[in-house]
Structure formats: C-alpha cells, structure tokens
N, C-alpha and C positions, 0 to 999 in steps of 0.2 A: 504492498500499499503506499503511494507516494506522499510524502510530506507536503503539506501548502505551505508554501513561503508566504509571509506576513508582508502584505505590500502597503505602504506608509502613500497615502495620498492628500494632497490639500484639499479643505471642505470645499464646497461651492460658495462663493462670496457672499451670496444672500443668505446660506447657513451660518457663515461667519457673524453677519451683520446681526442677524436675529440673535445668536448665541448673546453679543455685545448688549443687544435690548434687556435680556435676561439678565446679564450681568449688571447693568445700570440699576433693573428693576430691584436686584438683592440689594444694591448700595443704597438704594433710598429708604432701606429699614435699617442701615448700621451706620452710614455716614452722617451727622449732623446736618439737618436741614437750616438755610440760612438765606441772608438777603444783602446786597448792597441798596443804598440809595441811588437813584439815577436820577441823571437832569440832561434835558436836550440843550447840545453845545452845537456852536458853529465851529467847525475843526476843518482842516484844510482839505479834507474828504467831504466836506459837506456837514449840513447838520444833521449829527448824531446821536442817539442817546447812549450816554456815557456813566459807567459807574463811577462814583464819587470815593476816591480812597478814604481808607479809614472809618468809613460808614457801615462795614460789616457788622451783620449781628445774627445771632443765631434766632431761629423759630421753632416752637414747639410743632412735634410730629403730628398733632391734632388741632386744626386749628378751632376759632372761637364757635365758628357755625357747626361744628362736627366733622368736618373734611377731614381725611387722614390724606397725610403726604406718600405714606408707604404705599407703594404701587404694586399690584397684585396681578393675576392671571387676566383677569379682563383688561385692564390699562395695557399688559405687555401684547397682548392678541389685537388689541386697538392701537397700538402705536406705530404700525407701518402705515395705516390708512389716514392718521392724524397726520403723519409725519410729511405725504402728501399732500394734504389739504394745507400744511404750514407753508409750504415752499412752492404753492401751486405756480406763481409768477415764473419762479426761475425753470418749472419742469415746462411751462407753457413755451419758454425759449428754447429748449431743449429740443422738444418734438419740430419746432418749426424750423430750428437749425437742420435737424434730421433728415427732412422731407425736403427744404431748399437745396441742400448738397447732394441730396440723391438727383435732384433734375441736372444740376452740373455734371455728375459722372456720368448720368444716362446720353447727355451729349458728348462724350469723349474728348470733349475740346482740351482739356487740359492733358490728356497723355497724348494726343496726338502734337499739342505744340510744344511740347517738352523733345519729343522724336524731331521736330523738324531743326531745333536748336541744335541736337546732335549733329544730325546730318550737314547742317549748314558749316560746323565748325571744319570739317575736312581736316587739313593739315595742321589744323591747331589743336591738335590732339587734347595736348594736356589740360587745355584752358575748359574741356570738358567736366573736368573734376571742379573747381572752383565754383564753376557757372551752375552747375546740377546743383551741388549742393548750396549755394546761396538761393536756389530757387526751392528746392524741399525745406529750408531752414525757415525761409518766409513763409511755405505753407504750414507750418508746423506752427509759426509764431502768429500768424493771422485767423487762420480759420481751422486749426487743429487737427493737421494732416497727420493720419496714422493708419486708420485701414484702408484708405485709398493707396496704400504706397505696393499693395501686392504686385500690379501687373510690373510696376517699374524695375522690377528685378529680373524679371524674364525679359524685359524690354533692353535693359543697358547691359546685363552680364555678357552676352555675345560681342558688344562694342567692345568694353574692358579686355576680352579674351584677345580682340582681334588686335587690340591696343598695346598689348603685352603684360597688362596688368594682372591681378589674380582675384579671385570671386571674393576675397575678405574685403579688396577694393570696394567693389560692387555694394557690398553691405554697409560697408561705414560710408559711401557716396550718398545711399538713398536713406538708411534707418538711421544712422550716427545725425545725419544733419537734420531731420527731419525731427527727433527727439530732442535734440539740443534747441533746434527752432523753438521747438513746444516748451522746454524750460525756459527759455528765455523770450517768455510771451510778452507779446505787445498788446493786441487785440483779440487774441484767441477766445471765441467765446464758452469754451470747455474748460479752461484755466482761469484766467485774469478775469473774465468778465463775470461767469456764476461765483467764484470766490470772491469778488467786490460786492456783488448782487445780495450774497447769504450775509457777509458783513456789514451792507449797509453804506457801503462806499459809493460815492457817486462822480460820474465824468473821467475815473482811469486819470487820476491827479499826478501821477509819475508816469505818463506813458514819454515824454522824452529820454527821461533816465530807463526807460525799461528799451527804448531805440538804441540806446548808447550800449545797455548791456548786450543787446542781442549782435551789436555790431564785434563788440571784445569777444563773446562767446564763438560766435562763428568763425572770426578769423583764426582762433586757437585751433578747431579742429578741419577747418580748411588748409592751414598750415600743416598741420600733420599730415593728414590724408595725403596731400600732394607730395610732401617731401617722402613718404612712405611709399608712394606708387613708384616715382622716380627710383627709388633703390631696389624694387622688386623689378621694373623693367629690367634694369642693368644686370643684375643677378636674379633670375626667374626662381631658380633651385631654392634661394633662401625663404622663398615664400612659405608660413607656415602652412598654406594649403595646397602646394605644388602638388603632391602627389594626386589628392584627390580631384584638382582641377583638370588634369589628363583626362580622367573618366568623364568630368561633366564637358567639357569641349566636345567631347565624340556625342556624347547624349543630345548637346543643344544644337549642332551643326544643321543650320538651314531650316530650323523651326520657329524662327522670329521675321516678320515682314515690316521692313523697314520703310518702303516704299507709299505708305498711306499719306493723301494729301489733305492738307487740312481746308476745309472748304469755308466759304463766307460766312456761312451761318456759324462754325465754330469760332471763326475770327468775332464775330459778334457776341457769342456769348464770354470771351474772356475778357471783352471789353466792359460787359456789362458788369463783370463781378470784379475787374478792377476800381472802375467806377464807384460799384456800391462799397469797397472796402477803402475807398479814400472818403466817400460820404460818411461811413461808419466812424472815422477817426475824427473827421469836422465835428460830427454831434457830439462824439465824446468829451472832445477837448473845448468846443466852443459852446455846445450849446447844454453840456453835463446830462447827455440821455443816460437812462436808463433802462431797464429790462422791458417796458414796453415799446419804448421809441426804437430800441435797438432790433426788437421782433417785427416791428414794423418794416423796417430798413431791409433786414434778411429776407422778408416774406416778399416784400417787391422785387428784390432781387432776382427770387426764385421765379416769381410769374414771368420777368423779363426775359430770363435766360432760358426758360421753356418756351415762349414765343420766339425769340431770338435763335433757338434750337431748329425751328421747325415742328414742334409738337403741338397737338390739335388739345382742346380744354381736358378732353380725357386722358389723352396721356399724359399731362401735367399734373393732375388728379390723381393719377393711379402712382407716377411714380413719388409724388408727394407721401401717400400713404406708404407705400414700400420705405421711404425713407423713414418716416416717422416710424413703424413696424420696426426698421433695425436698430433704431434708437432707443425703443422702450427698455431694453435693459440695463442701459445707461440710467433711462429714466427712474427705475425701479430701483436701482442702487441709490441713489439720489434720496429717493423718498424713504426706504428702509433706513438710512443713517440719519435723514431727518427724525424718524422714528424714535431713535436713541436720545436725540435732543429733547424730543418731545416727553419722553418719561422721567429724564432728569429736571425738566423744567417743572415739570407737575409734582414731584418730589421735592423742588427747591434745593438742590444740592448743587447746582450750575456755579452760584456764587459760592458756594463754600470750597468748591474745587480750584474755582479762581482766587481766593482769599490764600489758600494754601501755596496753589505755585507763585503768587505775586508775592508771599513773604519768602518763599524760596531763593525769589531772584530780586529780591529789593535792592540787593547792595551789588549786582551784578552790572558791568558795564554794559553800552549796547552792542558792543562785540561778542563781550559771552552771551548775552541776551539772544543774539542774533544764533549762535552756535546752539544753544539750548532748541530754539524754534525749528530750527534745520533738521536737527538729530529726531525731534519728535515727527514732525511730518516724514521725514526717510522711515522711520519705524514703522507709522501707520499706512504708510504708503505698500508693503509688505502684506498688510491685511485686505486694504483697498487702493488697489493698483489704479482705479480709475480717478483721474485728478478732479471730474464735478464732483463723484461720491465722496472723495476725500474733503472736498470744499464744504459740502453738507455736513459732514462729520466734524469737522476739526474748526471752522471759521467762526461758530458762535462761542468758543471759547477763547482762540487766538487772539481774535481781535480785541474783545475786552482786556484781554490780559496786557497787550500792548498799550491800551489806555490805561490799565493801573501801574504800568512800568514807566508811563511818561514816554513811550515810543511811538512813531507814527503806527496805525494799525496796516498799514500798506505793507509793512515787513513782513506781515504772517502772511498775506498774499504771496508776496516773492519768495518765502521761505517755501510755501506749498508748491509753487510753480518747480522749484530746483530739487526741492528733496523728493517730492512726486518723480520727475521725468528721469533724473539721474539715476534712483533708484531702480526705476522699470528698465533703464538700461543694462543694468549688469541682472538684474532679476530673473529665474526661472519661470516665473509665474506673470509674468508681463506679456500679455497677449501680441504687441506689436513684434517685440524683440523676437518671440519665439518663432512667429511665421517668418518674418526677415531670414533666419539662422536655418529654420527648415527648409526655405525655399532655396536657398544658397548653398543648402548642406553642408553648414559649418558648424562645429561641436560648441557647446560652451566654452569647453575649455582653452580650444584656440582662440576662442573671442577674448576672453579675460586675460591671455595672456598677452595678446595683441591691444587691448585698450587700457589695461590697468594703470598704468603711470599717468596717461591722458586723464583718464577719470580723477584721480586724485586731484591733478591740477584744475580741472573744472569744479570740485568740489571746493577745493580752498577759494578761487574765487566767487563761487555762488555764496559761499558766507560771507565772503566781502561784501558784496549787493546787499545782501538779507542786513548786515550792518549799517551799511549807508543809507537804505531805505526807512531803516528804524530810527536814524538820525535826520531826516529829511524834513 
C-alpha cells in the first residue's frame, strides 16, 4: 500500500480573508474597545476626518443602550456583505475599469501598436529593450497593466532570440517593467486611486512626486536589463537559461505572425486612450476628481474606444460585461477585506490598535516609520497579493496611523504600492509573476538568482520614497 504524501498548499485568498474576519471577531472579545475623538481638518490631501492625538479612551464592551461590541457568528457571516456595502463607491469604480479595459483589449490596438514599434526599430535593435520597458512601465503606472501581459511574452520572445538575447531578457522586458511601473504608480486605478479613495485622500496631491519616482525606478531596471542583455549577446553560454533556450527556440520557430497591420480604427482607439489618460491627470490635479468623476471619465473612454474600434452597441455592452465578470474576483477580494474592517469597527477595536501602534512609533523618525509601513505592507501582500484588496484591508488603519504620527497619509499609499508589487515580484503566489515565468519556462530559482541584487536596490529606493512621502 502506497503512503500518501502530505501536500502543502496555499488556501484560497477568500478563505484566508474569511479566516481573518473570524480572527478579528475573536479579537473584539479580547482586545479592549476604545476610540479617539475626531475632527474634520483641511489637510494637504483635502478635508478629512482626523483622529486627535492624546484623546484615546476605552469604552465598555456593552454600551448604555445594551448593544454588545463583541462580534458573534451572525456579525461574521454578515461581514462580507456589509464590507461590500461600505465600499460600494470604490467597487463601482473597479467594475467600470474592468469593463472599459476589456473593450480596449477586444480592439487589439495595444498589442498591434507595440508590435509595429518593434518592427520599425529594425537595425537599432538594442533600443527595443528600453522602449518596450518604458511602454510596459507606463502601462503598469497608468492603468495597472498586469493580466494583459500574457500575449506579449509570446510576441517578443522570438524577437529577443533573433537578436541574440535570452528568455530571461524577454521576461524582464515585459514583467519586470510592468510590475515596477505598477509599483511606481502615478494614476493606476487599482493601486493609487483605490488606496487614496479608501483613505479619503482627494486629488492625488503627490502626483508630480510619483512621476519622479517612476522615472527613477524605471531608469534603474532599464539600465540593468539593457546591460545584462548586452552581456548575454556577447557571451550567450553565460546566460542562466542558455540550455533551456535551445529547446525554446526550436519550439517557437515560425509560430508568431509579425506582419499584422495597424488599422485606422486601432489608431483611433489608442488616441482615445491617450487623450482619456491626459484628462484623468488634469482632473486629478486641477479639479480634485474623486471616485465618481474618475468612473465618469473611464466609462466615457470605454464608449469612445468601442465606437472607434468599429464595435456595435451590443458588442460594446457584451465586452463591457465580460470585463466586469473578469474583474469580479478582485471586487470580491476588496469587499471581503472591507468586511474585516467592518467587524473591527463594530467592535470598536480599530482605534485601540491605532493607539497601540501610535505609541510604538511615537519616537520614530519618518525614516524608521517608513520602514515599518513598508514591512507591514510587504507581509500583508503575502496574504493578499491584490493591490486593491490590500488597500481595502490596510488603508483604514495605515492612513490614520500616519495622521497620529504627524506624517502625510500619502506615505501609507506609497508604502502599499511598493510593498505590494515588489513583494509580488518575488512571491510564488503572485499571479502575474507566476504566469510570466510559466510562459517563458523559467524556474523561480533562476529568476531569484538573476534579480535579487537589483530587487534589494529597488527596495531601498522604495523605502526612501516612502520616507520622503511622509515628510511632504
């Protein structure tokens, strides 16, 4: 009789989140309840409700009207639904974003556009790497380019092989650039905008600083990938994937069509997309747009891209619904994470946790405070890889913690961006990284060995950005 081997596997993310709801419900029985006095203040991020330092006081577990703050099984089972209700404005934005980008994906404009750029470079082949990385980095920073990366590995790998580069160059050109661009988000709706929405920050007040961050982070990785690609071309046998690539080259021979022409309609789609993104930036900076205005702008972009792409009203509606369906999982993660906060709020333990954390970091400099924020977000990312889900989970605590520490709450958003995405870059449970490595047929061992030094540099720079954000 064969012995069954014990296989360890990571629980589903919704299972983990529901478990956290249970844990927080138990905490409402054990952790003292309490609250800060709050006041509306005009801050650099707009008018927000801010906890007043030094006003924390405990509250009895049973209120004067007989209401118990101890959360039981009924409250636990209601938590996901109430979490969804509490963050409905953000979820509406998420669903609209999902539908709009599905419409753009259906037109195939972005894929063909990048293909045309590659073809036109011709003899200036080394420029392909920085140009493509800048484009993918912009995609990650502006519209959260992530799941859309899959076709580009297949498109770009034969080109890299023909130019004398390896499959690791392909993976880094696509995934590394998009992920670091996502980390250095400027107007990414799934990272910065949702995190700011949950934290009550309006108008993206550090947008210019975020642009500077993007330039610096992209310069680091573009320089590294280009330098490494040149070394591989000079000595192909030194590539960590050399032996595996010999097989891949045979498998991919003749499988990709590089001669597709970009239609006028696809050019119009890209024009609408670029114009829409410019309008989003102007709306954030000049008019202080928030969730509803951003939803309006993106929805309008979706309609115009569908019309420009030659789709009829039924096709636009169906593609929109397909996008909503595809984004539903992310929306449920956000809703369930908000359920954790609902239980904590009903049990009045959030301010108790805030008071404890505030006391721990009371004498910490902004630099040390930034390190703490970053570490917390990185650890949470192992449980909740989704940037939008992590925002719903952590922002209700991290933003007020910044207020109590006297730091700009934008630091909590910056810590979330980098802690989440740089962790996902090395995490075996991060979908984007796993998918890219799988398509390129690269092992995690080879990936970690190639990237760890640059990853450490990116982490140090990210913490510096968080500290600067806190001080602004």
